[in-house]
C-alpha positions in Angstrom: 2.7 9.4 8.9 1.2 7.4 11.7 -1.2 9.4 14.0 0.1 9.2 17.7 -2.1 12.0 19.2 -4.9 14.4 18.3 -5.6 18.0 19.5 -8.1 20.6 19.1 -7.0 24.1 19.0 -9.9 26.8 19.3 -10.2 28.8 16.4 -7.7 27.0 14.2 -9.0 23.3 14.0 -7.6 19.8 14.5 -3.9 19.1 14.8 -2.7 15.4 14.2 0.8 14.7 15.8 3.4 12.1 14.8 6.7 11.1 13.3 6.9 11.4 9.6 8.1 8.0 8.5 8.9 8.8 4.8 8.9 11.7 2.4 8.0 15.2 2.8 5.0 17.3 3.4 4.7 20.9 2.7 2.1 23.6 3.8 -1.1 23.5 1.4 -0.4 20.0 0.2 -3.5 17.5 0.0 -3.5 14.5 2.1 -5.5 11.4 2.9 -6.1 9.9 6.2 -6.6 6.2 6.1 -7.0 3.2 8.2 -9.6 2.0 10.7 -12.5 2.7 8.5 -12.8 4.8 5.4 -10.6 7.5 3.6 -11.0 11.0 4.7 -9.5 13.8 2.4 -7.9 17.2 3.8 -5.4 19.7 3.1 -2.5 20.3 5.5 -2.8 24.0 6.5 0.2 24.2 8.9 3.3 22.1 10.0 4.7 22.8 13.3 7.5 21.1 15.3 7.8 22.0 19.1 5.5 25.3 18.5 7.8 26.5 15.7 5.9 26.8 12.3 7.9 25.0 9.3 7.5 25.4 5.7 7.7 21.6 5.2 8.3 18.5 7.5 10.7 15.7 6.3 11.4 12.2 7.4 12.4 11.7 11.0 10.8 14.7 12.4 7.9 14.7 15.1 5.5 17.3 13.8 2.1 18.5 14.4 -0.1 18.9 11.0 -3.2 21.1 11.1 -5.9 19.6 9.1 -8.5 21.6 7.3 -12.1 20.5 7.5 -11.6 17.6 10.1 -13.1 17.5 13.3 -11.2 15.6 16.2 -13.7 12.7 16.5 -13.1 11.9 12.9 -9.6 10.5 13.3 -8.1 8.3 15.8 -4.6 7.1 16.8 -3.3 4.4 14.7 -4.7 6.0 11.2 -1.9 7.2 8.8 -1.7 10.3 6.9 -0.4 10.0 3.5 0.0 11.6 0.2 -3.3 10.9 -2.1 -3.5 7.6 -3.8 -0.3 6.2 -2.4 -1.4 3.7 0.0 -4.2 1.3 -0.6 -5.8 -0.1 2.6 -6.4 -3.7 2.5 -9.1 -5.7 4.5 -8.1 -9.2 3.1 -5.2 -11.2 1.9 -4.0 -14.5 1.3 -0.7 -16.1 2.7 1.4 -19.1 2.0 3.1 -20.9 4.6 
């Protein structure tokens, strides 16, 4: 899921919002936050869609993911939330023309 927005909820933590592009995310699942620097690991402690808590989020849904142990200044718009070790970020490549 590409991060489109970041919000801080007092007493709960940081919520990353965006549209799930592929797959399913469930509450309690480990995730990685990739792009624009290093890799951060966290756990999704809540999935919500339009102020409604969900057990899981599926591809195509706009959701907010509450991330354990992540501060709002650690993540930015444009990063990606993915299952651990499913995406390897690249900073260099070769092409053929």
